C-alpha positions, 0 to 999 in steps of 0.5 A: 499500499502507498502511504505517500511518505506519511510516517505511521508509528507502530500499532496505529490502526487506520480504519476503512473509509479514512484518508491519510494525507501525504507527509502526515506524521500519524501518532494516534489511531485514525478514526472511521470516516475522516481525513487525517493529516499534518505534523502531528496528524489530526482530523482535517475533515469528517467524511459524511453522507453528503461528501462525494465518493472518490477513488484512488485516481482522484484522491489528490483533489482533496 
């Protein structure tokens, strides 16, 4: 899996329907339905039912 140069510490859980931004430093578990990024990573946005579904090809537009 390609993590886009994100640093993810050991024993961190990233659940389904979550996005980790390129270059993020993930120090805690990533919750469901969220976009996580930064140094130290935090929730940038919660993904809701009204958000457009994206695929791997166009994920960079976020």
